Steps between C-alpha positions, in 0.01 A plus 500: 500500500178301535516200729236225514482270798305176475399355832200405709346616827648339809834422338761643740771497234275697263400747768862556611617566144203728437587712807857542381395582145252760624782671688714505185214636289445782751864603458489507118246714317557305177415165660163328548383173646202293400412207725312218334308238700557168325178361645300751295585352161541137395790569265697679771423213739618239252817690423608610846334287772825322590736796445362797688606763559581572136637841411487634146614817332277640233694615196269643237214253471710204615563366849844370585530284807774603742679236711335478840687705760591347831235553769785615721610775263473849643316778319836644398624165365179449309519850356858441379396166350211659311733757347657220294168439326401864444460568126768738372242731343308529829 
């Protein structure tokens, strides 16, 4: 499972979600996390400036946006939520 997190430096919601996702990735050898700074590319900025943090799951060469989890969700709740989006062939 490859997760992509769009955010920006200084965003406490982005940083909080990133910390939880990093814990999940450490627990699962088949999972990875790529953090993308939306301020580094104009297209990312235009797409996500009002929506961050944005979490996507990469399936093949496509990215599928996952509904934003609650900032109050625990690591365990987030992990269970992500299982719903895990590709069946993963």
